[in-house]
N, CA, C and O atoms as a MOPAC input file, in Angstrom:
PM7 MOZYME 1SCF
protein

 N     -4.28700 1   -11.32400 1   -27.18700 1
 C     -4.56600 1   -12.30000 1   -26.33200 1
 C     -4.13200 1   -11.99800 1   -24.88400 1
 O     -2.96300 1   -11.67800 1   -24.66400 1
 N     -4.95600 1   -12.08200 1   -23.97900 1
 C     -4.56900 1   -11.75800 1   -22.59700 1
 C     -4.42200 1   -13.07200 1   -21.77500 1
 O     -5.01000 1   -14.10000 1   -22.10800 1
 N     -3.60500 1   -12.99200 1   -20.67600 1
 C     -3.36400 1   -14.20300 1   -19.74600 1
 C     -3.36100 1   -13.57400 1   -18.39400 1
 O     -2.86000 1   -12.49400 1   -18.08300 1
 N     -4.02600 1   -14.46000 1   -17.60800 1
 C     -4.20400 1   -14.22000 1   -16.15100 1
 C     -2.90800 1   -14.55600 1   -15.56200 1
 O     -2.28000 1   -15.52700 1   -15.98500 1
 N     -2.39400 1   -13.70400 1   -14.46800 1
 C     -1.18200 1   -13.96900 1   -13.76200 1
 C     -1.76100 1   -14.10800 1   -12.30600 1
 O     -2.46700 1   -13.25500 1   -11.76800 1
 N     -1.35200 1   -15.34000 1   -11.72100 1
 C     -1.45800 1   -15.35200 1   -10.30700 1
 C     -0.03200 1   -15.63500 1    -9.59300 1
 O      0.88000 1   -16.22200 1   -10.17600 1
 N      0.04500 1   -15.22500 1    -8.46300 1
 C      1.23700 1   -15.44400 1    -7.61900 1
 C      0.88900 1   -16.08300 1    -6.27800 1
 O      0.09400 1   -15.50800 1    -5.53400 1
 N      1.42000 1   -17.18900 1    -5.95000 1
 C      1.17600 1   -17.80400 1    -4.60100 1
 C      1.91200 1   -17.02200 1    -3.42700 1
 O      1.73100 1   -17.30000 1    -2.24200 1
 N      2.76000 1   -16.01600 1    -3.87700 1
 C      3.55600 1   -15.18400 1    -3.03400 1
 C      2.83400 1   -13.85000 1    -2.72900 1
 O      3.31600 1   -13.03000 1    -1.94700 1
 N      1.69500 1   -13.66700 1    -3.35700 1
 C      0.96300 1   -12.47100 1    -3.12000 1
 C     -0.22300 1   -12.79600 1    -2.28300 1
 O     -0.54200 1   -13.97500 1    -2.12800 1
 N     -0.92800 1   -11.78800 1    -1.70800 1
 C     -2.12100 1   -12.11000 1    -0.99800 1
 C     -3.17700 1   -12.42300 1    -1.90400 1
 O     -3.28500 1   -11.93700 1    -3.03000 1
 N     -3.89900 1   -13.19100 1    -1.41800 1
 C     -5.04700 1   -13.72100 1    -2.29600 1
 C     -6.08200 1   -12.54400 1    -2.72700 1
 O     -6.23300 1   -11.60600 1    -1.94500 1
 N     -6.67900 1   -12.56700 1    -3.75100 1
 C     -7.63500 1   -11.52400 1    -4.08600 1
 C     -8.86800 1   -11.45000 1    -3.34700 1
 O     -9.60500 1   -12.42000 1    -3.16900 1
 N     -9.07000 1   -10.36000 1    -2.94700 1
 C    -10.42400 1   -10.29000 1    -2.01100 1
 C    -11.64200 1    -9.88600 1    -2.75300 1
 O    -12.65700 1    -9.47400 1    -2.19300 1
 N    -11.49300 1   -10.02600 1    -4.12100 1
 C    -12.66800 1    -9.74300 1    -5.05400 1
 C    -12.54600 1   -10.67500 1    -6.25400 1
 O    -11.78700 1   -11.64200 1    -6.31400 1
 N    -13.32600 1   -10.29300 1    -7.13600 1
 C    -13.29300 1   -11.04900 1    -8.54600 1
 C    -12.30400 1   -10.39600 1    -9.36100 1
 O    -12.72000 1    -9.64300 1   -10.24100 1
 N    -11.07800 1   -10.55400 1    -9.22000 1
 C    -10.09400 1    -9.96900 1   -10.15000 1
 C     -8.81800 1   -10.83300 1   -10.22700 1
 O     -8.67400 1   -11.74900 1    -9.41700 1
 N     -7.95200 1   -10.59700 1   -11.10200 1
 C     -6.70400 1   -11.27800 1   -11.22400 1
 C     -5.59200 1   -10.46100 1   -10.53300 1
 O     -5.65700 1    -9.23400 1   -10.46800 1
 N     -4.58500 1   -11.16700 1   -10.02500 1
 C     -3.32400 1   -10.28300 1    -9.49300 1
 C     -2.79200 1    -9.46800 1   -10.62300 1
 O     -2.33700 1    -8.34900 1   -10.38500 1
 N     -2.81700 1    -9.97300 1   -11.90000 1
 C     -2.43000 1    -9.23700 1   -12.97800 1
 C     -2.81900 1    -9.88700 1   -14.28200 1
 O     -3.14800 1   -11.07300 1   -14.32800 1
 N     -2.77800 1    -9.05000 1   -15.41500 1
 C     -3.07300 1    -9.71000 1   -16.75000 1
 C     -1.94900 1    -9.21500 1   -17.66700 1
 O     -1.54900 1    -8.05200 1   -17.72500 1
 N     -1.46100 1   -10.33000 1   -18.42500 1
 C     -0.39100 1    -9.87600 1   -19.56200 1
 C     -1.13200 1    -9.66700 1   -20.75800 1
 O     -2.05100 1   -10.43100 1   -21.05300 1
 N     -0.82200 1    -8.72900 1   -21.45400 1
 C     -1.45000 1    -8.52100 1   -22.78300 1
 C     -0.55900 1    -7.43200 1   -23.50800 1
 O     -0.14800 1    -6.44800 1   -22.89300 1
 N     -0.28600 1    -7.65000 1   -24.81800 1
 C      0.40500 1    -6.82900 1   -25.89800 1
 C      1.82300 1    -6.50200 1   -25.34700 1
 O      2.28900 1    -5.37800 1   -25.54000 1
 N      2.52400 1    -7.45000 1   -24.66600 1
 C      3.81100 1    -7.15400 1   -24.17000 1
 C      4.07300 1    -6.34800 1   -22.96100 1
 O      5.19400 1    -5.96200 1   -22.63200 1
 N      2.85400 1    -6.08600 1   -22.24500 1
 C      2.82800 1    -5.58400 1   -20.96500 1
 C      2.19200 1    -6.39900 1   -19.82600 1
 O      1.54900 1    -7.40500 1   -20.12500 1
 N      2.32000 1    -6.05300 1   -18.61500 1
 C      1.65900 1    -6.63900 1   -17.47300 1
 C      1.07800 1    -5.55900 1   -16.75500 1
 O      1.77300 1    -4.57600 1   -16.49800 1
 N     -0.29000 1    -5.62800 1   -16.34500 1
 C     -1.14300 1    -4.79400 1   -15.65500 1
 C     -1.47100 1    -5.37100 1   -14.39000 1
 O     -2.21900 1    -6.34600 1   -14.31900 1
 N     -0.89000 1    -4.75900 1   -13.25200 1
 C     -1.27800 1    -5.46400 1   -11.92500 1
 C     -2.42100 1    -4.81500 1   -11.50100 1
 O     -2.73200 1    -3.67600 1   -11.85200 1
 N     -3.13600 1    -5.61700 1   -10.65200 1
 C     -4.20100 1    -5.10400 1    -9.73600 1
 C     -3.59500 1    -4.34700 1    -8.68300 1
 O     -2.42300 1    -4.59000 1    -8.39500 1
 N     -4.31000 1    -3.35300 1    -7.99200 1
 C     -3.71800 1    -2.64100 1    -7.11800 1
 C     -3.24400 1    -3.60600 1    -5.72900 1
 O     -3.90500 1    -4.57800 1    -5.36300 1
 N     -2.22300 1    -3.23100 1    -5.17500 1
 C     -1.67600 1    -4.22500 1    -4.03100 1
 C     -1.85800 1    -3.39400 1    -2.87100 1
 O     -1.62600 1    -2.19000 1    -2.98000 1
 N     -2.25300 1    -3.88800 1    -1.74000 1
 C     -2.18500 1    -3.22500 1    -0.49400 1
 C     -1.24900 1    -4.07500 1     0.53000 1
 O     -0.91100 1    -5.23500 1     0.29200 1
 N     -0.87600 1    -3.36900 1     1.68300 1
 C      0.22500 1    -4.01900 1     2.48300 1
 C     -0.24600 1    -5.23800 1     3.39800 1
 O     -0.13700 1    -5.25600 1     4.62400 1
 N     -0.78200 1    -6.24300 1     2.62000 1
 C     -1.17800 1    -7.32500 1     3.40900 1
 C     -0.05200 1    -8.40900 1     3.29400 1
 O      0.34200 1    -8.76300 1     2.18300 1
 N      0.44700 1    -8.91900 1     4.41500 1
 C      1.31400 1   -10.03500 1     4.35200 1
 C      0.59500 1   -11.34500 1     3.77200 1
 O     -0.43900 1   -11.76600 1     4.29000 1
 N      1.15600 1   -11.92500 1     2.74400 1
 C      0.44800 1   -12.96600 1     1.99800 1
 C      0.50700 1   -14.39200 1     2.98000 1
 O     -0.34400 1   -15.27900 1     2.92500 1
 N      1.53400 1   -14.39900 1     3.75300 1
 C      1.72200 1   -15.53100 1     4.69800 1
 C      0.75100 1   -15.43600 1     5.81400 1
 O      0.37200 1   -16.51900 1     6.26000 1
 N      0.25300 1   -14.31900 1     6.37800 1
 C     -0.62700 1   -14.07100 1     7.44000 1
 C     -2.06200 1   -13.67100 1     7.15900 1
 O     -3.01800 1   -13.88400 1     7.90400 1
 N     -2.08300 1   -13.06800 1     5.99200 1
 C     -3.43100 1   -12.40500 1     5.71000 1
 C     -3.56500 1   -11.12300 1     6.39300 1
 O     -4.59800 1   -10.47200 1     6.24000 1
 N     -2.72700 1   -10.75000 1     7.04700 1
 C     -2.73700 1    -9.51600 1     7.94100 1
 C     -2.22500 1    -8.16200 1     7.38700 1
 O     -1.12400 1    -8.11200 1     6.83700 1
 N     -2.91700 1    -7.18700 1     7.50800 1
 C     -2.43800 1    -5.84300 1     7.10300 1
 C     -1.27200 1    -5.43800 1     7.95200 1
 O     -1.36400 1    -5.52800 1     9.17700 1
 N     -0.15100 1    -4.98600 1     7.36100 1
 C      0.81900 1    -4.47000 1     8.04700 1
 C      0.55400 1    -3.13700 1     8.72300 1
 O     -0.32700 1    -2.37600 1     8.32100 1
 N      1.40900 1    -2.85000 1     9.85200 1
 C      0.99500 1    -1.56000 1    10.70600 1
 C      1.70800 1    -0.39400 1    10.13100 1
 O      2.87600 1    -0.56600 1     9.78600 1
 N      1.17900 1     0.73000 1     9.98900 1
 C      1.75700 1     1.88100 1     9.56500 1
 C      2.24900 1     2.12100 1     8.14500 1
 O      2.54200 1     1.15700 1     7.43900 1
 N      2.34600 1     3.31200 1     7.72200 1
 C      2.50300 1     3.58300 1     6.32800 1
 C      3.75100 1     2.99600 1     5.82400 1
 O      3.68900 1     2.33800 1     4.78500 1
 N      4.88800 1     3.14800 1     6.43000 1
 C      6.18800 1     2.70400 1     6.01600 1
 C      6.07600 1     0.98300 1     5.77700 1
 O      6.37400 1     0.42600 1     4.72100 1
 N      5.64000 1     0.38400 1     6.85800 1
 C      5.48300 1    -1.14600 1     6.69400 1
 C      4.54400 1    -1.50600 1     5.59000 1
 O      4.84600 1    -2.39900 1     4.79900 1
 N      3.43700 1    -0.86200 1     5.50400 1
 C      2.47300 1    -1.23000 1     4.47500 1
 C      3.08500 1    -0.89700 1     2.88400 1
 O      2.92800 1    -1.62200 1     1.90100 1
 N      3.76700 1     0.31000 1     2.93100 1
 C      4.36500 1     0.65200 1     1.46600 1
 C      5.45300 1    -0.49000 1     1.18000 1
 O      5.42600 1    -0.97800 1     0.05000 1
 N      6.32200 1    -0.92400 1     2.00700 1
 C      7.23500 1    -1.83400 1     1.85400 1
 C      6.60400 1    -3.10500 1     1.50300 1
 O      7.17200 1    -3.80100 1     0.66100 1
 N      5.35200 1    -3.56500 1     2.10300 1
 C      4.89200 1    -4.72800 1     1.90700 1
 C      4.19900 1    -4.69500 1     0.35400 1
 O      4.24100 1    -5.58500 1    -0.49500 1
 N      3.67300 1    -3.62100 1     0.29000 1
 C      2.94600 1    -3.32500 1    -1.15500 1
 C      4.04900 1    -3.65000 1    -2.27400 1
 O      3.75900 1    -4.42600 1    -3.18500 1
 N      5.30200 1    -3.06000 1    -2.20100 1
 C      6.24700 1    -3.33600 1    -3.12300 1
 C      6.78200 1    -4.71200 1    -3.26300 1
 O      7.09600 1    -5.22800 1    -4.33600 1
 N      6.86100 1    -5.27100 1    -2.08300 1
 C      7.27000 1    -6.85500 1    -2.13100 1
 C      6.05400 1    -7.63100 1    -2.82000 1
 O      6.32500 1    -8.53800 1    -3.60700 1
 N      4.79100 1    -7.32200 1    -2.56300 1
 C      3.61900 1    -7.97000 1    -3.29400 1
 C      3.84600 1    -7.88800 1    -4.85300 1
 O      3.82100 1    -8.84400 1    -5.62800 1
 N      4.08100 1    -6.51200 1    -5.17700 1
 C      4.22100 1    -6.16800 1    -6.55600 1
 C      5.38800 1    -6.85800 1    -7.24500 1
 O      5.32500 1    -7.26500 1    -8.40500 1
 N      6.42700 1    -6.96300 1    -6.48700 1
 C      7.52500 1    -7.66600 1    -7.01600 1
 C      7.15400 1    -9.07900 1    -7.39500 1
 O      7.39500 1    -9.57600 1    -8.49500 1
 N      6.47900 1    -9.75200 1    -6.27800 1
 C      6.21800 1   -11.12500 1    -6.46000 1
 C      5.37500 1   -11.35900 1    -7.70700 1
 O      5.63600 1   -12.28600 1    -8.47300 1
 N      4.25900 1   -10.42900 1    -7.93000 1
 C      3.25000 1   -10.71400 1    -8.92900 1
 C      3.96100 1   -10.23400 1   -10.31500 1
 O      3.59200 1   -10.78000 1   -11.35500 1
 N      4.88300 1    -9.31400 1   -10.35800 1
 C      5.58000 1    -9.02200 1   -11.53500 1
 C      6.36200 1   -10.16600 1   -11.95600 1
 O      6.27300 1   -10.59400 1   -13.10700 1
 N      7.22100 1   -10.75200 1   -10.97900 1
 C      8.15800 1   -11.82600 1   -11.12900 1
 C      7.36300 1   -12.99400 1   -11.69000 1
 O      7.87400 1   -13.67800 1   -12.57700 1
 N      6.21900 1   -13.25200 1   -11.26100 1
 C      5.41500 1   -14.42700 1   -11.76700 1
 C      4.93500 1   -14.13100 1   -13.22100 1
 O      4.55700 1   -15.06000 1   -13.93500 1
 N      4.94700 1   -12.91800 1   -13.63600 1
 C      4.34600 1   -12.43200 1   -15.13900 1
 C      5.56200 1   -12.39300 1   -15.85000 1
 O      5.47300 1   -11.98100 1   -17.00600 1
 N      6.87500 1   -12.78000 1   -15.36900 1
 C      8.18200 1   -12.51000 1   -16.16100 1
 C      8.54900 1   -11.06900 1   -16.35500 1
 O      9.09100 1   -10.64400 1   -17.37500 1
 N      8.22700 1   -10.35800 1   -15.33600 1
 C      8.67200 1    -8.90900 1   -15.44700 1
 C      9.20100 1    -8.51400 1   -13.98100 1
 O      9.41700 1    -9.34200 1   -13.09700 1
 N      9.38000 1    -7.11400 1   -13.85300 1
 C      9.99600 1    -6.73600 1   -12.48100 1
 C      9.70900 1    -5.35200 1   -12.38200 1
 O      9.28200 1    -4.72100 1   -13.34900 1
 N      9.93200 1    -4.80500 1   -11.19800 1
 C      9.81500 1    -3.25600 1   -11.00100 1
 C     10.65900 1    -2.45000 1   -11.94300 1
 O     10.23900 1    -1.38900 1   -12.40500 1
 N     11.97800 1    -2.99100 1   -12.26900 1
 C     12.74000 1    -2.32100 1   -13.09100 1
 C     12.15700 1    -2.12700 1   -14.51000 1
 O     12.62700 1    -1.28700 1   -15.27700 1
 N     11.23700 1    -2.83800 1   -14.79900 1
 C     10.47000 1    -2.81400 1   -16.25100 1
 C      9.23300 1    -2.06000 1   -16.11200 1
 O      8.47700 1    -2.05900 1   -17.08400 1
 N      8.87600 1    -1.37100 1   -14.98500 1
 C      7.66000 1    -0.51600 1   -14.70700 1
 C      7.65200 1     0.57000 1   -15.61100 1
 O      8.70400 1     1.16900 1   -15.83600 1
 N      6.60000 1     0.89400 1   -16.15400 1
 C      6.42800 1     2.14900 1   -16.86300 1
 C      5.52800 1     3.18700 1   -16.47900 1
 O      5.63600 1     4.32400 1   -16.93900 1
 N      4.48600 1     2.79900 1   -15.51100 1
 C      3.55300 1     3.42200 1   -15.02800 1
 C      3.15900 1     2.94700 1   -13.67400 1
 O      2.85600 1     1.75600 1   -13.59500 1
 N      3.11000 1     3.67500 1   -12.58900 1
 C      2.54000 1     3.43600 1   -11.37400 1
 C      1.25800 1     4.38600 1   -11.07400 1
 O      1.16400 1     5.53000 1   -11.51800 1
 N      0.39400 1     3.82500 1   -10.35200 1
 C     -0.58300 1     4.76700 1    -9.78200 1
 C     -0.72500 1     4.43600 1    -8.25300 1
 O     -1.01300 1     3.31100 1    -7.84500 1
 N     -0.50300 1     5.49800 1    -7.46400 1
 C     -0.44400 1     5.37400 1    -5.99000 1
 C     -1.72000 1     5.84400 1    -5.24300 1
 O     -2.07200 1     7.01900 1    -5.34300 1
 N     -2.34700 1     5.04600 1    -4.57500 1
 C     -3.57300 1     5.70900 1    -3.80300 1
 C     -3.34300 1     5.70100 1    -2.32900 1
 O     -2.99800 1     4.71600 1    -1.67600 1
 N     -3.56200 1     6.84900 1    -1.89400 1
 C     -3.14600 1     7.25000 1    -0.33200 1
 C     -4.59300 1     7.51200 1     0.42500 1
 O     -5.50200 1     8.12400 1    -0.13600 1
 N     -4.68600 1     7.06000 1     1.56200 1
 C     -5.71800 1     7.34800 1     2.49400 1
 C     -5.55300 1     8.68400 1     2.76200 1
 O     -6.51100 1     9.45400 1     2.69100 1
 N     -4.22400 1     9.12700 1     3.12300 1
 C     -3.98100 1    10.46500 1     3.50600 1
 C     -2.79500 1    10.97400 1     2.85300 1
 O     -1.72700 1    10.37700 1     2.98600 1
 N     -2.90700 1    12.19200 1     2.04900 1
 C     -1.90000 1    12.71600 1     1.21700 1
 C     -0.68200 1    13.10500 1     2.09400 1
 O      0.42500 1    13.10800 1     1.55500 1
 N     -0.81100 1    13.46300 1     3.52800 1
 C      0.16700 1    13.57100 1     4.34800 1
 C      1.16200 1    12.59000 1     4.34100 1
 O      2.27900 1    12.93100 1     4.72800 1
 N      0.95200 1    11.28000 1     3.92700 1
 C      1.97300 1    10.34800 1     3.77700 1
 C      2.71600 1    10.34700 1     2.66500 1
 O      3.67500 1     9.57800 1     2.59300 1
 N      2.38400 1    11.24100 1     1.57800 1
 C      3.17400 1    11.34400 1     0.31400 1
 C      4.52600 1    11.39400 1     0.46200 1
 O      5.17100 1    10.68800 1    -0.31300 1
 N      5.20800 1    12.14700 1     1.38100 1
 C      6.53500 1    12.29200 1     1.48500 1
 C      7.20400 1    10.99000 1     1.90100 1
 O      8.17800 1    10.58400 1     1.26700 1
 N      6.73700 1    10.34600 1     2.90200 1
 C      7.16700 1     9.01700 1     3.40800 1
 C      7.20700 1     7.98900 1     2.20800 1
 O      8.24300 1     7.46500 1     1.79900 1
 N      5.98600 1     7.77700 1     1.71800 1
 C      5.79500 1     6.89300 1     0.59100 1
 C      6.99700 1     7.10900 1    -0.57300 1
 O      7.66700 1     6.18300 1    -1.03100 1
 N      7.12400 1     8.48700 1    -0.94300 1
 C      8.05000 1     8.84200 1    -1.88500 1
 C      9.37400 1     8.30900 1    -1.39000 1
 O      9.99400 1     7.63800 1    -2.21500 1
 N      9.91500 1     8.47300 1    -0.23000 1
 C     11.25500 1     8.05700 1     0.21900 1
 C     11.36900 1     6.61700 1    -0.00300 1
 O     12.39000 1     6.16000 1    -0.51700 1
 N     10.34000 1     5.82800 1     0.36700 1
 C     10.36700 1     4.30200 1     0.19700 1
 C     10.21900 1     3.98400 1    -1.29500 1
 O     10.89900 1     3.14300 1    -1.88400 1
 N      9.42800 1     4.61100 1    -1.75000 1
 C      9.26400 1     4.47800 1    -3.40100 1
 C     10.55100 1     4.62900 1    -4.26500 1
 O     10.69900 1     3.89200 1    -5.24000 1
 N     11.54500 1     5.62100 1    -3.91600 1
 C     12.56400 1     5.82600 1    -4.54200 1
 C     13.69700 1     4.76700 1    -4.25500 1
 O     14.68300 1     4.76700 1    -4.99200 1
 N     13.61500 1     3.98000 1    -3.35100 1
 C     14.45400 1     2.93500 1    -3.21800 1
 C     14.42700 1     1.67300 1    -4.04900 1
 O     15.36000 1     0.87100 1    -4.07300 1
 N     13.23600 1     1.53800 1    -4.77000 1
 C     12.92200 1     0.64000 1    -5.55500 1
 C     13.20000 1     0.66800 1    -6.94200 1
 O     12.97200 1    -0.32900 1    -7.62700 1
 N     13.71100 1     1.80100 1    -7.47300 1
 C     13.94200 1     2.07900 1    -8.83000 1
 C     15.36800 1     2.76800 1    -9.03300 1
 O     15.86500 1     3.52500 1    -8.19900 1
 N     15.89900 1     2.45000 1   -10.11300 1
 C     17.16900 1     3.13100 1   -10.53800 1
 C     17.09000 1     3.50800 1   -11.99700 1
 O     16.31700 1     2.93000 1   -12.76200 1
 N     17.85800 1     4.43800 1   -12.35900 1
 C     17.80500 1     4.90400 1   -13.82000 1
 C     16.51400 1     5.75400 1   -13.91100 1
 O     16.24800 1     6.61600 1   -13.07300 1
 N     15.75300 1     5.47700 1   -14.93600 1
 C     14.55600 1     6.17600 1   -15.35800 1
 C     13.47700 1     5.66700 1   -14.39500 1
 O     13.15400 1     4.48600 1   -14.26500 1
 N     12.91700 1     6.81000 1   -13.67600 1
 C     11.72600 1     6.47000 1   -12.70800 1
 C     10.46700 1     6.28500 1   -13.72700 1
 O     10.36200 1     6.99900 1   -14.72400 1
 N      9.49700 1     5.24900 1   -13.39500 1
 C      8.26600 1     5.20800 1   -14.16900 1
 C      7.43900 1     6.47700 1   -13.99300 1
 O      7.50900 1     7.15200 1   -12.96600 1
 N      6.69500 1     6.76400 1   -14.97100 1
 C      5.54200 1     7.75100 1   -14.83200 1
 C      4.68000 1     7.24500 1   -13.59600 1
 O      4.57900 1     6.07500 1   -13.22600 1
 N      4.04000 1     8.43500 1   -12.99800 1
 C      3.37100 1     8.06100 1   -11.82400 1
 C      2.24100 1     9.13300 1   -11.64400 1
 O      2.30200 1    10.29700 1   -12.04200 1
 N      1.13700 1     8.50600 1   -10.93700 1
 C      0.08300 1     9.40000 1   -10.53700 1
 C     -0.01700 1     9.02200 1    -9.11800 1
 O      0.25000 1     7.87200 1    -8.77100 1
 N     -0.37100 1     9.88800 1    -8.31200 1
 C     -0.75400 1     9.72700 1    -6.93900 1
 C     -2.01900 1    10.49000 1    -6.41400 1
 O     -2.08700 1    11.68900 1    -6.68100 1
 N     -3.06300 1     9.88600 1    -5.66600 1
 C     -4.24700 1    10.54000 1    -5.49900 1
 C     -4.56100 1    10.10000 1    -3.88500 1
 O     -4.18500 1     9.03100 1    -3.40600 1
 N     -5.24700 1    11.03000 1    -3.21700 1
 C     -5.91100 1    10.70200 1    -2.01500 1
 C     -7.17700 1    10.34600 1    -2.37000 1
 O     -7.87000 1    10.85900 1    -3.24800 1
 N     -7.50900 1     9.22600 1    -1.47100 1
 C     -8.87500 1     8.60200 1    -1.79700 1
 C     -9.57400 1     8.53200 1    -0.34200 1
 O     -8.95700 1     8.63300 1     0.71800 1
 N    -10.87100 1     8.35600 1    -0.46400 1
 C    -11.65900 1     8.31000 1     0.86000 1
 C    -11.42400 1     6.97900 1     1.67500 1
 O    -11.55000 1     6.96900 1     2.89900 1
 N    -11.14400 1     6.06900 1     1.08900 1
 C    -11.04300 1     4.61600 1     1.74200 1
 C    -10.40600 1     3.68400 1     0.73900 1
 O    -10.49900 1     3.79200 1    -0.48300 1
 N     -9.72800 1     2.72900 1     1.42500 1
 C     -9.13000 1     1.53800 1     0.59400 1
 C     -9.60300 1     0.43200 1     1.24300 1
 O    -10.12200 1     0.53500 1     2.35400 1
 N     -9.47700 1    -0.66700 1     0.64900 1
 C     -9.78100 1    -2.05800 1     1.06400 1
 C     -9.16200 1    -2.40300 1     2.47800 1
 O     -8.00200 1    -2.05800 1     2.70300 1
 N     -9.81000 1    -2.99400 1     3.32300 1
 C     -9.35100 1    -3.33100 1     4.64500 1
 C     -8.66400 1    -2.15700 1     5.56200 1
 O     -7.85500 1    -2.30800 1     6.47700 1
 N     -9.17500 1    -1.04900 1     5.09300 1
 C     -8.69200 1     0.25000 1     5.77300 1
 C     -7.23900 1     0.48800 1     5.72700 1
 O     -6.64500 1     1.03600 1     6.65500 1
 N     -6.55600 1     0.00100 1     4.44400 1
 C     -5.36600 1     0.38400 1     4.17300 1
 C     -4.96700 1     1.61400 1     3.98200 1
 O     -5.76000 1     2.46000 1     3.56900 1
 N     -3.75200 1     1.88900 1     4.23600 1
 C     -3.21700 1     3.46100 1     3.99700 1
 C     -2.59700 1     3.58700 1     2.61600 1
 O     -2.35700 1     4.75000 1     2.29300 1
 N     -2.29900 1     2.68900 1     1.76600 1
 C     -1.61600 1     2.84200 1     0.59900 1
 C     -1.98500 1     1.71100 1    -0.37100 1
 O     -2.04700 1     0.57400 1     0.09500 1
 N     -2.22900 1     1.90500 1    -1.63900 1
 C     -2.46200 1     0.80200 1    -2.54900 1
 C     -1.70400 1     1.60200 1    -3.95700 1
 O     -1.73200 1     2.77800 1    -4.32100 1
 N     -1.00900 1     0.33100 1    -4.55600 1
 C     -0.35100 1     0.78000 1    -5.69000 1
 C     -0.60900 1    -0.18600 1    -6.60000 1
 O     -0.70100 1    -1.36700 1    -6.26300 1
 N     -0.76000 1     0.25400 1    -7.93500 1
 C     -0.83700 1    -0.60200 1    -9.14700 1
 C      0.11200 1    -0.19600 1   -10.17200 1
 O      0.49400 1     0.97000 1   -10.27100 1
 N      0.54000 1    -1.23400 1   -11.01600 1
 C      1.68200 1    -0.96800 1   -11.86000 1
 C      1.35400 1    -1.61200 1   -13.30300 1
 O      0.66700 1    -2.62000 1   -13.46500 1
 N      1.94400 1    -0.87800 1   -14.28700 1
 C      1.92300 1    -1.33700 1   -15.59900 1
 C      3.43300 1    -1.43200 1   -16.07800 1
 O      4.13800 1    -0.42600 1   -16.15800 1
 N      3.87700 1    -2.68900 1   -16.38700 1
 C      5.35500 1    -2.93900 1   -16.75700 1
 C      5.40600 1    -3.66500 1   -18.01100 1
 O      4.45800 1    -4.30900 1   -18.46000 1
 N      6.54200 1    -3.54300 1   -18.56500 1
 C      6.82400 1    -4.32300 1   -19.80200 1
 C      7.07500 1    -5.73700 1   -19.32900 1
 O      7.43100 1    -5.97100 1   -18.17400 1
 N      6.87600 1    -6.71000 1   -20.27200 1
 C      7.20800 1    -8.22000 1   -19.99100 1
 C      8.44200 1    -8.47300 1   -20.57000 1
 O      8.94100 1    -9.59600 1   -20.49600 1

């Protein structure tokens, strides 16, 4: 059985999707971009966007009864792979112990012309 997850502390979906879905003991988040949920505005620059992405993911995972510490897989989408190093430095501050498995890709474009989007699979 699957369950929809919605967090009022994350940006509203800009399409027909859930913030996350819980199923089989895991939570699968939709990709989050660096939009401030209070203003609806995309943060400026790769560092600010990455930090906002992690805050949004934290809020969605918390609503699902999980956390970034329970993450087992992340997928990172970057508009420019040149930002990989800076994103990695910020990324590393959100995890301790075993880092989750991860993939990272450069993509042609992201919603709202974002610089980074990240999705997570975590244990509940």
